[in-house]
N, CA, C and O atoms as a GROMACS GRO file, in nm:
protein
  432
    1MET      N    1  -0.024   0.090   0.777
    1MET     CA    2  -0.172   0.089   0.731
    1MET      C    3  -0.179   0.076   0.593
    1MET      O    4  -0.264  -0.001   0.549
    2GLN      N    5  -0.096   0.144   0.502
    2GLN     CA    6  -0.123   0.146   0.347
    2GLN      C    7  -0.110   0.011   0.300
    2GLN      O    8  -0.185  -0.030   0.212
    3ILE      N    9  -0.010  -0.072   0.359
    3ILE     CA   10   0.006  -0.207   0.318
    3ILE      C   11  -0.110  -0.288   0.362
    3ILE      O   12  -0.144  -0.378   0.285
    4GLY      N   13  -0.167  -0.275   0.453
    4GLY     CA   14  -0.296  -0.342   0.490
    4GLY      C   15  -0.394  -0.316   0.380
    4GLY      O   16  -0.448  -0.415   0.330
    5HIS      N   17  -0.422  -0.208   0.341
    5HIS     CA   18  -0.508  -0.181   0.233
    5HIS      C   19  -0.463  -0.241   0.110
    5HIS      O   20  -0.554  -0.284   0.040
    6LEU      N   21  -0.354  -0.253   0.069
    6LEU     CA   22  -0.294  -0.331  -0.048
    6LEU      C   23  -0.323  -0.447  -0.041
    6LEU      O   24  -0.364  -0.507  -0.141
    7SER      N   25  -0.306  -0.516   0.095
    7SER     CA   26  -0.336  -0.654   0.114
    7SER      C   27  -0.488  -0.687   0.105
    7SER      O   28  -0.528  -0.794   0.059
    8GLU      N   29  -0.555  -0.605   0.145
    8GLU     CA   30  -0.702  -0.629   0.130
    8GLU      C   31  -0.748  -0.612  -0.010
    8GLU      O   32  -0.823  -0.696  -0.061
    9MET      N   33  -0.706  -0.510  -0.074
    9MET     CA   34  -0.744  -0.502  -0.215
    9MET      C   35  -0.699  -0.631  -0.291
    9MET      O   36  -0.785  -0.685  -0.361
   10LEU      N   37  -0.583  -0.683  -0.286
   10LEU     CA   38  -0.522  -0.806  -0.367
   10LEU      C   39  -0.621  -0.911  -0.317
   10LEU      O   40  -0.678  -0.977  -0.403
   11ARG      N   41  -0.651  -0.934  -0.184
   11ARG     CA   42  -0.735  -1.050  -0.133
   11ARG      C   43  -0.868  -1.043  -0.219
   11ARG      O   44  -0.904  -1.134  -0.292
   12THR      N   45  -0.938  -0.916  -0.201
   12THR     CA   46  -1.069  -0.894  -0.283
   12THR      C   47  -1.059  -0.917  -0.438
   12THR      O   48  -1.146  -0.978  -0.499
   13LEU      N   49  -0.956  -0.869  -0.494
   13LEU     CA   50  -0.938  -0.889  -0.630
   13LEU      C   51  -0.929  -1.035  -0.676
   13LEU      O   52  -0.996  -1.082  -0.768
   14ALA      N   53  -0.831  -1.108  -0.596
   14ALA     CA   54  -0.828  -1.272  -0.620
   14ALA      C   55  -0.965  -1.330  -0.600
   14ALA      O   56  -1.009  -1.411  -0.680
   15GLU      N   57  -1.038  -1.288  -0.490
   15GLU     CA   58  -1.159  -1.344  -0.472
   15GLU      C   59  -1.268  -1.303  -0.575
   15GLU      O   60  -1.338  -1.390  -0.628
   16LEU      N   61  -1.278  -1.190  -0.600
   16LEU     CA   62  -1.382  -1.156  -0.704
   16LEU      C   63  -1.362  -1.209  -0.842
   16LEU      O   64  -1.454  -1.245  -0.916
   17LYS      N   65  -1.238  -1.212  -0.870
   17LYS     CA   66  -1.199  -1.257  -1.011
   17LYS      C   67  -1.154  -1.410  -1.036
   17LYS      O   68  -1.120  -1.463  -1.142
   18LYS      N   69  -1.165  -1.466  -0.897
   18LYS     CA   70  -1.141  -1.600  -0.876
   18LYS      C   71  -0.995  -1.622  -0.958
   18LYS      O   72  -0.990  -1.697  -1.056
   19LEU      N   73  -0.891  -1.556  -0.916
   19LEU     CA   74  -0.752  -1.548  -0.963
   19LEU      C   75  -0.661  -1.613  -0.838
   19LEU      O   76  -0.673  -1.589  -0.718
   20PRO      N   77  -0.580  -1.692  -0.896
   20PRO     CA   78  -0.483  -1.768  -0.801
   20PRO      C   79  -0.355  -1.686  -0.760
   20PRO      O   80  -0.242  -1.730  -0.780
   21LEU      N   81  -0.382  -1.554  -0.696
   21LEU     CA   82  -0.291  -1.458  -0.668
   21LEU      C   83  -0.239  -1.519  -0.518
   21LEU      O   84  -0.315  -1.571  -0.437
   22GLU      N   85  -0.117  -1.504  -0.502
   22GLU     CA   86  -0.044  -1.513  -0.363
   22GLU      C   87  -0.048  -1.365  -0.333
   22GLU      O   88  -0.016  -1.275  -0.411
   23ASN      N   89  -0.095  -1.352  -0.201
   23ASN     CA   90  -0.097  -1.206  -0.130
   23ASN      C   91   0.043  -1.181  -0.076
   23ASN      O   92   0.064  -1.220   0.039
   24PRO      N   93   0.146  -1.120  -0.145
   24PRO     CA   94   0.285  -1.071  -0.093
   24PRO      C   95   0.278  -1.014   0.041
   24PRO      O   96   0.372  -1.034   0.118
   25PHE      N   97   0.156  -0.931   0.084
   25PHE     CA   98   0.141  -0.853   0.188
   25PHE      C   99   0.095  -0.941   0.317
   25PHE      O  100   0.120  -0.903   0.431
   26ALA      N  101   0.038  -1.038   0.293
   26ALA     CA  102  -0.027  -1.129   0.400
   26ALA      C  103   0.064  -1.138   0.518
   26ALA      O  104   0.182  -1.162   0.493
   27GLY      N  105   0.028  -1.124   0.649
   27GLY     CA  106   0.105  -1.128   0.751
   27GLY      C  107   0.209  -1.026   0.790
   27GLY      O  108   0.294  -1.043   0.878
   28THR      N  109   0.192  -0.912   0.712
   28THR     CA  110   0.284  -0.804   0.738
   28THR      C  111   0.259  -0.698   0.835
   28THR      O  112   0.340  -0.610   0.863
   29TRP      N  113   0.118  -0.714   0.894
   29TRP     CA  114   0.063  -0.625   0.991
   29TRP      C  115   0.147  -0.614   1.097
   29TRP      O  116   0.203  -0.714   1.142
   30VAL      N  117   0.166  -0.485   1.150
   30VAL     CA  118   0.262  -0.481   1.279
   30VAL      C  119   0.159  -0.409   1.384
   30VAL      O  120   0.105  -0.301   1.357
   31GLU      N  121   0.139  -0.469   1.487
   31GLU     CA  122   0.048  -0.413   1.605
   31GLU      C  123   0.126  -0.299   1.657
   31GLU      O  124   0.249  -0.292   1.661
   32ARG      N  125   0.027  -0.195   1.704
   32ARG     CA  126   0.066  -0.077   1.785
   32ARG      C  127   0.050  -0.117   1.914
   32ARG      O  128  -0.049  -0.176   1.959
   33LYS      N  129   0.173  -0.077   1.988
   33LYS     CA  130   0.152  -0.101   2.129
   33LYS      C  131   0.057  -0.004   2.203
   33LYS      O  132   0.044   0.113   2.169
   34GLN      N  133  -0.003  -0.058   2.299
   34GLN     CA  134  -0.107   0.031   2.361
   34GLN      C  135  -0.069   0.164   2.405
   34GLN      O  136   0.006   0.180   2.501
   35GLY      N  137  -0.118   0.260   2.339
   35GLY     CA  138  -0.075   0.398   2.375
   35GLY      C  139   0.057   0.447   2.304
   35GLY      O  140   0.089   0.566   2.304
   36LYS      N  141   0.124   0.356   2.248
   36LYS     CA  142   0.247   0.420   2.183
   36LYS      C  143   0.242   0.384   2.037
   36LYS      O  144   0.191   0.282   1.993
   37LYS      N  145   0.298   0.476   1.971
   37LYS     CA  146   0.315   0.471   1.823
   37LYS      C  147   0.436   0.371   1.797
   37LYS      O  148   0.549   0.404   1.834
   38SER      N  149   0.413   0.252   1.735
   38SER     CA  150   0.537   0.168   1.707
   38SER      C  151   0.574   0.200   1.570
   38SER      O  152   0.490   0.235   1.487
   39GLU      N  153   0.709   0.188   1.541
   39GLU     CA  154   0.782   0.215   1.419
   39GLU      C  155   0.751   0.083   1.326
   39GLU      O  156   0.756  -0.031   1.371
   40ARG      N  157   0.726   0.108   1.221
   40ARG     CA  158   0.698  -0.016   1.125
   40ARG      C  159   0.827  -0.048   1.077
   40ARG      O  160   0.902   0.041   1.040
   41PRO      N  161   0.865  -0.187   1.072
   41PRO     CA  162   0.984  -0.231   1.008
   41PRO      C  163   0.991  -0.191   0.860
   41PRO      O  164   0.886  -0.171   0.800
   42ARG      N  165   1.104  -0.179   0.802
   42ARG     CA  166   1.100  -0.157   0.660
   42ARG      C  167   1.096  -0.303   0.584
   42ARG      O  168   1.124  -0.409   0.640
   43PHE      N  169   1.061  -0.290   0.462
   43PHE     CA  170   1.077  -0.406   0.379
   43PHE      C  171   1.216  -0.405   0.320
   43PHE      O  172   1.259  -0.312   0.250
   44SER      N  173   1.292  -0.528   0.356
   44SER     CA  174   1.420  -0.540   0.289
   44SER      C  175   1.406  -0.554   0.150
   44SER      O  176   1.301  -0.584   0.093
   45ASP      N  177   1.516  -0.532   0.095
   45ASP     CA  178   1.552  -0.517  -0.058
   45ASP      C  179   1.512  -0.666  -0.119
   45ASP      O  180   1.450  -0.684  -0.223
   46ASP      N  181   1.561  -0.767  -0.033
   46ASP     CA  182   1.528  -0.909  -0.067
   46ASP      C  183   1.374  -0.958  -0.074
   46ASP      O  184   1.319  -1.029  -0.158
   47TRP      N  185   1.327  -0.899   0.035
   47TRP     CA  186   1.180  -0.916   0.034
   47TRP      C  187   1.094  -0.863  -0.083
   47TRP      O  188   1.005  -0.924  -0.143
   48ILE      N  189   1.141  -0.736  -0.104
   48ILE     CA  190   1.065  -0.691  -0.232
   48ILE      C  191   1.122  -0.756  -0.358
   48ILE      O  192   1.046  -0.754  -0.454
   49ARG      N  193   1.220  -0.802  -0.373
   49ARG     CA  194   1.258  -0.858  -0.495
   49ARG      C  195   1.183  -1.016  -0.491
   49ARG      O  196   1.134  -1.072  -0.589
   50GLU      N  197   1.186  -1.057  -0.387
   50GLU     CA  198   1.119  -1.212  -0.382
   50GLU      C  199   0.992  -1.224  -0.411
   50GLU      O  200   0.945  -1.311  -0.483
   51LYS      N  201   0.912  -1.112  -0.339
   51LYS     CA  202   0.753  -1.114  -0.324
   51LYS      C  203   0.704  -1.028  -0.430
   51LYS      O  204   0.623  -1.079  -0.507
   52ILE      N  205   0.735  -0.921  -0.447
   52ILE     CA  206   0.694  -0.813  -0.543
   52ILE      C  207   0.739  -0.802  -0.684
   52ILE      O  208   0.666  -0.787  -0.781
   53LEU      N  209   0.865  -0.812  -0.684
   53LEU     CA  210   0.933  -0.797  -0.830
   53LEU      C  211   0.975  -0.936  -0.895
   53LEU      O  212   1.030  -0.944  -1.004
   54ALA      N  213   0.947  -1.026  -0.826
   54ALA     CA  214   0.977  -1.169  -0.878
   54ALA      C  215   0.900  -1.201  -1.011
   54ALA      O  216   0.791  -1.149  -1.032
   55PRO      N  217   0.957  -1.284  -1.098
   55PRO     CA  218   0.884  -1.323  -1.229
   55PRO      C  219   0.746  -1.390  -1.184
   55PRO      O  220   0.733  -1.484  -1.105
   56GLY      N  221   0.642  -1.318  -1.253
   56GLY     CA  222   0.531  -1.382  -1.218
   56GLY      C  223   0.439  -1.337  -1.111
   56GLY      O  224   0.322  -1.372  -1.102
   57ALA      N  225   0.507  -1.251  -1.022
   57ALA     CA  226   0.447  -1.205  -0.896
   57ALA      C  227   0.312  -1.114  -0.931
   57ALA      O  228   0.211  -1.109  -0.860
   58ARG      N  229   0.333  -1.047  -1.051
   58ARG     CA  230   0.213  -0.954  -1.084
   58ARG      C  231   0.137  -0.999  -1.193
   58ARG      O  232   0.074  -0.917  -1.258
   59ASP      N  233   0.135  -1.127  -1.224
   59ASP     CA  234   0.057  -1.182  -1.361
   59ASP      C  235  -0.086  -1.145  -1.337
   59ASP      O  236  -0.146  -1.107  -1.438
   60GLY      N  237  -0.152  -1.150  -1.228
   60GLY     CA  238  -0.292  -1.136  -1.209
   60GLY      C  239  -0.329  -0.979  -1.215
   60GLY      O  240  -0.446  -0.948  -1.199
   61PHE      N  241  -0.234  -0.883  -1.236
   61PHE     CA  242  -0.271  -0.755  -1.218
   61PHE      C  243  -0.320  -0.701  -1.368
   61PHE      O  244  -0.293  -0.759  -1.474
   62ASN      N  245  -0.385  -0.597  -1.356
   62ASN     CA  246  -0.395  -0.508  -1.500
   62ASN      C  247  -0.297  -0.408  -1.490
   62ASN      O  248  -0.238  -0.386  -1.384
   63ASP      N  249  -0.275  -0.335  -1.613
   63ASP     CA  250  -0.181  -0.271  -1.644
   63ASP      C  251  -0.179  -0.144  -1.511
   63ASP      O  252  -0.084  -0.104  -1.444
   64ASP      N  253  -0.295  -0.110  -1.508
   64ASP     CA  254  -0.306   0.031  -1.395
   64ASP      C  255  -0.237  -0.022  -1.275
   64ASP      O  256  -0.146   0.042  -1.221
   65GLY      N  257  -0.282  -0.148  -1.228
   65GLY     CA  258  -0.251  -0.195  -1.083
   65GLY      C  259  -0.105  -0.215  -1.070
   65GLY      O  260  -0.035  -0.169  -0.980
   66ARG      N  261  -0.062  -0.296  -1.179
   66ARG     CA  262   0.094  -0.321  -1.193
   66ARG      C  263   0.175  -0.188  -1.176
   66ARG      O  264   0.271  -0.172  -1.102
   67ASP      N  265   0.118  -0.093  -1.260
   67ASP     CA  266   0.205   0.036  -1.265
   67ASP      C  267   0.209   0.106  -1.112
   67ASP      O  268   0.311   0.143  -1.054
   68VAL      N  269   0.075   0.114  -1.063
   68VAL     CA  270   0.079   0.182  -0.926
   68VAL      C  271   0.153   0.096  -0.824
   68VAL      O  272   0.219   0.152  -0.737
   69LEU      N  273   0.147  -0.011  -0.829
   69LEU     CA  274   0.237  -0.104  -0.743
   69LEU      C  275   0.402  -0.076  -0.769
   69LEU      O  276   0.477  -0.069  -0.671
   70LEU      N  277   0.443  -0.063  -0.880
   70LEU     CA  278   0.570  -0.039  -0.901
   70LEU      C  279   0.610   0.109  -0.878
   70LEU      O  280   0.727   0.134  -0.846
   71MET      N  281   0.523   0.204  -0.893
   71MET     CA  282   0.557   0.341  -0.861
   71MET      C  283   0.564   0.332  -0.716
   71MET      O  284   0.658   0.392  -0.662
   72ILE      N  285   0.480   0.268  -0.643
   72ILE     CA  286   0.501   0.261  -0.486
   72ILE      C  287   0.633   0.216  -0.452
   72ILE      O  288   0.708   0.281  -0.379
   73VAL      N  289   0.666   0.086  -0.512
   73VAL     CA  290   0.782   0.010  -0.479
   73VAL      C  291   0.923   0.113  -0.512
   73VAL      O  292   1.014   0.121  -0.429
   74ASN      N  293   0.925   0.179  -0.626
   74ASN     CA  294   1.019   0.261  -0.665
   74ASN      C  295   1.026   0.400  -0.604
   74ASN      O  296   1.135   0.458  -0.600
   75THR      N  297   0.933   0.446  -0.563
   75THR     CA  298   0.934   0.589  -0.505
   75THR      C  299   0.917   0.584  -0.350
   75THR      O  300   0.965   0.676  -0.284
   76GLY      N  301   0.860   0.492  -0.295
   76GLY     CA  302   0.825   0.486  -0.152
   76GLY      C  303   0.707   0.564  -0.115
   76GLY      O  304   0.666   0.575   0.000
   77ALA      N  305   0.655   0.616  -0.220
   77ALA     CA  306   0.496   0.686  -0.219
   77ALA      C  307   0.399   0.599  -0.174
   77ALA      O  308   0.400   0.482  -0.210
   78ARG      N  309   0.289   0.656  -0.075
   78ARG     CA  310   0.192   0.580  -0.040
   78ARG      C  311   0.106   0.561  -0.158
   78ARG      O  312   0.126   0.632  -0.256
   79PRO      N  313   0.005   0.464  -0.158
   79PRO     CA  314  -0.089   0.449  -0.264
   79PRO      C  315  -0.167   0.554  -0.292
   79PRO      O  316  -0.195   0.577  -0.410
   80ASN      N  317  -0.217   0.641  -0.185
   80ASN     CA  318  -0.300   0.764  -0.196
   80ASN      C  319  -0.222   0.871  -0.267
   80ASN      O  320  -0.282   0.954  -0.335
   81GLU      N  321  -0.108   0.873  -0.257
   81GLU     CA  322  -0.022   0.967  -0.307
   81GLU      C  323   0.002   0.959  -0.469
   81GLU      O  324   0.034   1.052  -0.543
   82ILE      N  325  -0.019   0.848  -0.497
   82ILE     CA  326  -0.024   0.804  -0.659
   82ILE      C  327  -0.144   0.809  -0.708
   82ILE      O  328  -0.166   0.877  -0.808
   83LEU      N  329  -0.249   0.735  -0.640
   83LEU     CA  330  -0.388   0.743  -0.696
   83LEU      C  331  -0.462   0.887  -0.694
   83LEU      O  332  -0.537   0.918  -0.786
   84ALA      N  333  -0.440   0.957  -0.603
   84ALA     CA  334  -0.504   1.079  -0.584
   84ALA      C  335  -0.425   1.199  -0.626
   84ALA      O  336  -0.466   1.311  -0.596
   85ALA      N  337  -0.319   1.183  -0.693
   85ALA     CA  338  -0.222   1.281  -0.742
   85ALA      C  339  -0.307   1.346  -0.862
   85ALA      O  340  -0.391   1.281  -0.924
   86PRO      N  341  -0.278   1.474  -0.888
   86PRO     CA  342  -0.325   1.508  -1.021
   86PRO      C  343  -0.242   1.469  -1.136
   86PRO      O  344  -0.126   1.431  -1.119
   87VAL      N  345  -0.299   1.475  -1.256
   87VAL     CA  346  -0.202   1.428  -1.378
   87VAL      C  347  -0.088   1.502  -1.385
   87VAL      O  348   0.018   1.448  -1.420
   88GLY      N  349  -0.094   1.636  -1.354
   88GLY     CA  350   0.030   1.725  -1.381
   88GLY      C  351   0.171   1.667  -1.334
   88GLY      O  352   0.267   1.680  -1.410
   89PRO      N  353   0.186   1.607  -1.220
   89PRO     CA  354   0.323   1.572  -1.186
   89PRO      C  355   0.379   1.430  -1.257
   89PRO      O  356   0.495   1.393  -1.241
   90PHE      N  357   0.291   1.360  -1.331
   90PHE     CA  358   0.318   1.254  -1.409
   90PHE      C  359   0.393   1.301  -1.537
   90PHE      O  360   0.341   1.382  -1.612
   91ARG      N  361   0.536   1.240  -1.564
   91ARG     CA  362   0.586   1.287  -1.662
   91ARG      C  363   0.626   1.156  -1.748
   91ARG      O  364   0.736   1.101  -1.758
   92VAL      N  365   0.482   1.117  -1.815
   92VAL     CA  366   0.508   1.003  -1.888
   92VAL      C  367   0.569   0.984  -2.035
   92VAL      O  368   0.592   0.877  -2.093
   93ASP      N  369   0.589   1.110  -2.080
   93ASP     CA  370   0.652   1.128  -2.206
   93ASP      C  371   0.794   1.164  -2.177
   93ASP      O  372   0.863   1.181  -2.277
   94ALA      N  373   0.849   1.179  -2.068
   94ALA     CA  374   1.009   1.207  -2.051
   94ALA      C  375   1.087   1.074  -2.087
   94ALA      O  376   1.036   0.962  -2.089
   95LYS      N  377   1.218   1.103  -2.116
   95LYS     CA  378   1.291   0.996  -2.166
   95LYS      C  379   1.302   0.892  -2.052
   95LYS      O  380   1.303   0.773  -2.086
   96VAL      N  381   1.310   0.922  -1.921
   96VAL     CA  382   1.264   0.828  -1.831
   96VAL      C  383   1.141   0.865  -1.762
   96VAL      O  384   1.147   0.964  -1.690
   97PRO      N  385   1.035   0.806  -1.772
   97PRO     CA  386   0.909   0.832  -1.704
   97PRO      C  387   0.928   0.850  -1.566
   97PRO      O  388   1.007   0.779  -1.503
   98HIS      N  389   0.853   0.952  -1.507
   98HIS     CA  390   0.867   0.962  -1.354
   98HIS      C  391   0.747   1.066  -1.315
   98HIS      O  392   0.675   1.129  -1.393
   99VAL      N  393   0.746   1.064  -1.167
   99VAL     CA  394   0.637   1.152  -1.116
   99VAL      C  395   0.710   1.236  -1.015
   99VAL      O  396   0.796   1.196  -0.936
  100LEU      N  397   0.664   1.352  -1.028
  100LEU     CA  398   0.718   1.451  -0.920
  100LEU      C  399   0.644   1.459  -0.799
  100LEU      O  400   0.528   1.498  -0.797
  101ILE      N  401   0.721   1.417  -0.678
  101ILE     CA  402   0.648   1.403  -0.559
  101ILE      C  403   0.735   1.516  -0.466
  101ILE      O  404   0.854   1.506  -0.438
  102ARG      N  405   0.648   1.618  -0.430
  102ARG     CA  406   0.696   1.722  -0.347
  102ARG      C  407   0.637   1.755  -0.214
  102ARG      O  408   0.515   1.747  -0.204
  103ARG      N  409   0.698   1.786  -0.124
  103ARG     CA  410   0.632   1.827   0.011
  103ARG      C  411   0.546   1.975  -0.010
  103ARG      O  412   0.592   2.070  -0.075
  104PRO      N  413   0.447   1.975   0.040
  104PRO     CA  414   0.377   2.108   0.047
  104PRO      C  415   0.460   2.214   0.102
  104PRO      O  416   0.520   2.199   0.208
  105ARG      N  417   0.466   2.330   0.027
  105ARG     CA  418   0.533   2.441   0.096
  105ARG      C  419   0.440   2.507   0.217
  105ARG      O  420   0.318   2.513   0.205
  106PRO      N  421   0.499   2.550   0.320
  106PRO     CA  422   0.421   2.612   0.423
  106PRO      C  423   0.353   2.747   0.361
  106PRO      O  424   0.410   2.819   0.278
  107ALA      N  425   0.224   2.769   0.413
  107ALA     CA  426   0.167   2.912   0.348
  107ALA      C  427   0.233   3.021   0.419
  107ALA      O  428   0.255   3.027   0.540
  108SER      N  429   0.264   3.113   0.321
  108SER     CA  430   0.327   3.239   0.372
  108SER      C  431   0.233   3.356   0.432
  108SER      O  432   0.284   3.460   0.475
   0.00000   0.00000   0.00000
């Protein structure tokens, strides 16, 4: 579902800003079988390199959009885990900038 949101965001951005952006997520929706939760196929390393990390693939993005997309690709986090995260977990001044993503601890 999150890829669907990214796809729609890119389509809307390209439409509003009249940008010639190719949507790398177009056609990646996976239908759920009636009454059953289907497992979504993973994106292959080659697909990510050819569609998202290819030279020029993010040329129409602003800095924030590009950074969020790269965090998603590099961490496997969902867009809402990046966009709704408090500032605290982001270590932008570290030698290697990173974000701490932890599972919530069960309440004691």
